[in-house]
C-alpha positions in Angstrom: -22.2 -6.4 84.2 -23.4 -7.5 80.8 -21.3 -10.1 79.0 -21.7 -10.6 75.3 -20.2 -13.7 73.7 -21.5 -13.7 70.2 -22.5 -11.5 67.3 -26.2 -11.0 66.9 -28.1 -13.2 64.5 -31.4 -12.2 62.8 -33.3 -14.2 65.5 -31.5 -12.4 68.3 -32.2 -9.1 66.7 -35.8 -10.0 66.5 -35.9 -10.6 70.3 -34.0 -7.4 70.9 -36.6 -5.5 68.9 -39.4 -7.2 70.9 -37.8 -6.4 74.3 -36.8 -2.9 73.3 -40.4 -2.2 72.3 -41.6 -3.6 75.6 -39.3 -1.3 77.4 -40.1 1.9 75.5 -43.8 1.5 74.8 -45.2 -1.1 77.1 -47.1 -2.8 74.3 -47.3 -6.5 73.5 -46.0 -7.6 76.9 -48.2 -10.7 77.6 -47.6 -14.4 76.8 -48.6 -15.8 80.2 -45.6 -14.6 82.3 -47.7 -12.5 84.6 -50.6 -14.9 85.0 -51.5 -15.1 88.7 -51.1 -18.9 88.9 -47.7 -18.6 87.2 -46.6 -16.0 89.7 -48.0 -18.1 92.5 -46.0 -21.1 91.4 -42.7 -19.2 91.6 -43.7 -17.5 94.9 -44.4 -20.8 96.5 -41.2 -22.3 95.1 -39.0 -19.6 96.4 -40.6 -19.6 99.9 -39.7 -23.2 100.2 -36.2 -22.6 98.8 -35.6 -19.8 101.2 -36.5 -22.0 104.2 -33.9 -24.5 103.0 -31.2 -22.0 102.2 -31.3 -18.3 103.1 -28.8 -17.4 100.3 -28.8 -19.8 97.5 -26.9 -19.2 94.3 -29.6 -18.9 91.5 -29.4 -18.7 87.8 -32.4 -18.0 85.6 -32.2 -19.0 82.0 -34.0 -17.0 79.2 -35.0 -14.4 81.8 -36.9 -12.1 79.4 -38.4 -9.2 81.4 -37.4 -10.8 84.8 -40.7 -12.4 85.9 -38.9 -15.1 87.9 -36.4 -12.6 89.4 -39.3 -10.4 90.5 -41.0 -13.2 92.4 -37.7 -14.1 94.1 -37.1 -10.5 95.0 -40.5 -10.3 96.8 -39.9 -13.6 98.6 -36.4 -12.5 99.7 -37.9 -9.1 100.6 -35.7 -7.1 98.3 -32.4 -8.8 99.3 -31.9 -11.1 96.4 -29.5 -14.0 96.8 -26.6 -14.4 94.4 -28.7 -14.1 91.2 -27.5 -14.5 87.6 -29.8 -14.0 84.6 -29.1 -15.3 81.0 -30.9 -14.2 77.9 -30.1 -14.2 74.2 -31.4 -10.6 74.0 -29.1 -7.8 75.1 -32.1 -5.4 75.4 -33.8 -7.8 77.8 -30.7 -8.1 80.0 -30.1 -4.4 80.1 -33.7 -3.8 81.1 -33.5 -6.5 83.7 -30.3 -5.1 85.2 -31.9 -1.7 85.4 -34.8 -3.1 87.4 -32.6 -5.3 89.7 -29.1 -3.7 90.0 -27.8 -6.6 92.1 -28.4 -9.1 89.3 -25.5 -10.3 87.1 -26.7 -10.3 83.4 -25.2 -12.5 80.8 -26.1 -12.3 77.1 -25.8 -15.9 75.8 -27.7 -18.7 74.2 -29.2 -21.1 76.7 -27.5 -24.0 74.9 -24.0 -22.4 75.4 -23.6 -20.5 78.7 -20.0 -19.2 79.4 -19.9 -20.3 83.1 -18.1 -23.0 85.0 -20.0 -26.1 85.9 -21.7 -26.9 89.2 -21.9 -23.3 90.3 -25.5 -22.9 91.2 -27.9 -24.3 93.9 -31.0 -23.5 91.8 -31.5 -23.3 88.0 -34.8 -21.8 86.8 -36.4 -21.1 83.5 -39.9 -19.8 82.7 -41.0 -20.4 79.1 -37.5 -20.0 78.0 -35.1 -23.0 77.7 -37.4 -24.7 75.1 -36.6 -21.9 72.6 -33.0 -23.1 72.5 -34.2 -26.6 72.0 -34.7 -29.1 74.8 -31.2 -30.4 74.2 -30.2 -27.2 76.1 -31.4 -28.9 79.3 -28.0 -30.6 79.4 -26.4 -27.1 79.7 -28.8 -26.2 82.6 -27.9 -29.5 84.4 -24.2 -28.8 83.9 -24.5 -25.6 85.9 -26.1 -27.3 88.9 -24.2 -28.1 92.0 -24.7 -31.6 93.5 -28.0 -31.5 95.5 -29.1 -28.5 93.4 -32.6 -28.1 91.9 -33.9 -27.5 88.4 -37.3 -25.7 88.3 -39.0 -25.1 85.0 -42.2 -23.9 83.5 -42.5 -25.0 79.9 -45.0 -24.2 77.2 -47.9 -26.7 77.1 -49.0 -27.5 73.6 -52.8 -27.1 73.5 -52.8 -25.3 76.8 -54.5 -22.1 77.7 -51.5 -19.9 77.0 -50.8 -21.8 73.8 -54.4 -21.1 72.6 -54.0 -17.4 73.6 -50.8 -17.1 71.6 -52.5 -18.8 68.6 -55.3 -16.3 68.7 -53.0 -13.4 69.1 -50.8 -14.5 66.1 -53.9 -15.0 64.0 -55.3 -11.5 64.9 -51.9 -9.9 64.3 -51.4 -11.5 61.0 -54.9 -10.4 59.9 -54.1 -6.8 60.8 -50.9 -7.0 58.9 -52.6 -8.6 55.9 -55.1 -5.7 55.9 -52.1 -3.3 55.9 -53.7 -1.3 58.7 -50.6 0.5 59.9 -49.1 1.3 56.4 -52.4 2.6 55.1 -53.0 4.5 58.3 -49.6 6.2 57.9 -50.4 7.2 54.3 -53.7 8.6 55.4 -52.2 10.7 58.2 -49.4 11.9 56.0 -51.9 13.1 53.4 -54.1 14.6 56.2 -51.3 16.6 57.7 -50.3 17.8 54.3 -53.9 18.9 53.6 -53.8 20.9 56.9 -50.8 22.7 55.5 -52.6 23.6 52.3 -51.9 20.5 50.3 -54.2 18.7 47.9 -57.3 17.5 49.9 -58.1 15.0 47.1 -55.0 13.0 48.0 -56.2 13.0 51.6 -59.6 11.8 50.5 -58.1 9.0 48.4 -55.9 7.9 51.2 -58.9 7.7 53.5 -60.8 5.6 51.1 -57.8 3.2 50.8 -57.6 3.0 54.6 -61.3 2.2 55.0 -61.1 -1.5 54.1 -58.3 -1.9 56.6 -60.5 -0.4 59.3 -63.4 -2.8 58.4 -61.0 -5.8 58.4 -59.6 -4.9 61.9 -63.2 -4.5 63.2 -63.9 -8.0 61.9 -60.7 -9.3 63.6 -61.7 -7.7 66.9 -65.2 -9.2 66.6 -63.7 -12.6 66.0 -61.1 -12.7 68.7 -62.3 -10.0 71.2 -60.6 -6.9 72.4 -58.2 -8.6 74.7 -56.4 -10.4 71.9 -52.7 -9.5 71.4 -52.6 -8.0 74.9 -55.3 -5.6 73.9 -52.9 -3.7 71.6 -55.0 -4.0 68.4 -58.0 -2.5 70.1 -56.0 0.3 71.6 -54.4 1.0 68.2 -57.9 1.1 66.6 -59.2 3.5 69.2 -56.2 5.7 69.3 -56.2 6.1 65.6 -59.8 7.2 65.7 -59.1 9.7 68.5 -56.1 11.2 66.8 -57.8 11.4 63.4 -60.6 13.4 65.0 -58.2 15.8 66.6 -55.4 16.0 64.1 -54.8 19.7 64.5 -53.7 19.0 68.1 -50.9 16.6 67.0 -47.6 16.8 65.3 -47.1 14.7 62.1 -43.7 13.5 63.2 -45.1 12.3 66.5 -48.0 10.4 65.0 -46.1 8.9 62.1 -43.1 8.0 64.3 -45.4 6.2 66.7 -47.0 4.2 64.0 -43.7 3.2 62.4 -42.4 2.0 65.8 -45.6 0.1 66.3 -45.2 -1.5 62.9 -41.8 -2.8 63.8 -42.9 -4.0 67.2 -45.9 -5.8 65.7 -43.6 -7.8 63.5 -41.4 -8.7 66.4 -44.5 -9.7 68.5 -45.9 -11.9 65.7 -42.5 -13.6 65.5 -42.6 -14.2 69.2 -46.1 -15.7 69.1 -45.1 -18.0 66.2 -42.0 -19.1 68.2 -44.2 -19.9 71.2 -46.4 -22.2 69.1 -43.4 -23.9 67.6 -41.6 -24.8 70.8 -44.7 -25.8 72.9 -44.3 -29.3 74.3 -46.9 -32.1 74.0 -47.4 -34.9 76.6 -45.2 -37.4 74.9 -42.3 -35.0 74.7 -42.7 -33.9 78.3 -42.6 -37.5 79.5 -39.5 -38.1 77.5 -37.8 -35.1 79.1 -38.6 -36.5 82.5 -37.4 -39.9 81.6 -34.1 -38.5 80.3 -33.5 -36.6 83.5 -34.2 -39.7 85.6 -31.7 -41.7 83.6 -29.1 -39.0 84.4 -29.7 -39.6 88.1 -32.1 -36.8 88.8 -34.9 -37.2 91.3 -38.1 -35.9 89.8 -39.9 -33.9 92.5 -42.7 -32.6 90.4 -43.8 -33.2 86.8 -47.3 -32.3 85.9 -49.4 -29.7 84.1 -50.0 -26.4 85.9 -53.7 -26.3 86.2 -55.5 -23.1 85.1 -57.9 -23.4 88.0 -61.0 -22.4 85.9 -61.7 -25.6 84.0 -59.7 -24.5 81.0 -56.7 -26.4 79.6 -53.4 -26.3 81.7 -51.3 -23.2 81.6 -47.9 -24.9 81.4 -45.8 -27.9 82.3 -44.2 -27.9 85.7 -40.9 -29.7 86.1 -38.9 -29.7 89.3 -36.0 -32.1 89.7 -33.1 -32.6 92.1 -29.6 -33.4 91.1 -28.0 -36.3 93.0 
């Protein structure tokens, strides 16, 4: 059951837009959550946790698309323990509840979760709690039962995922500055009108106005590669070319509607990438977080970068701590 405690803010609405877009179109769904080494970390963690306790009470903070839940579900072979998920986005929670019906979803800010203290054996967060500010860690520790564990993956400033997000934001902003989607919409609207007997001169003019946006996007792809922004810019570029060459086989409402949805989702994605860069943690801040937990009586079990395994910068910070 989904619980909502607050009215949506512009930030929350932006995240809702992002997750709703991910649910309906499957675009812009990267950001490191599905990296094999990230998945491997959680799989290994839950295997050990299961050996200690066959049915722990678990709460995952800033759950997003449920990457942590999915790993736990595989380890527990489809029989999830008592699992609660918290996210500021109602769209994310609804999507997650649909994927994992046994999960209790709560719509709330990570810094203010409407649950009683000391109710969970394990508190997890993957690239999430830092968005609420690291002061929100006190809320996570409040939820932990004595002897419970805190397991976090945090964004690493200067790491591999950080650099990928930086490139994706730059490429997306370049595409937006070129007005690729708005000019593409204008070109298609004029083209469909021409097919119905409208003025072909307007279609030609719209095509000429769109041409610089095409060139700018080609330059962006040459600079960053086709995989940038989860490959969405390259797919958009190719799909537009395909549709334009076969316009008579498409409906205007379908094409224009698709482009307008993509325009909204692109803005939400850019906001997400910018947020990732803002909240990423450097070495000094990470060491301070560990020191603060130690002062609160936590035993630090693991505090280190998550190596990329290919000679590249780390993927994330790993922090696992036990409450006394």
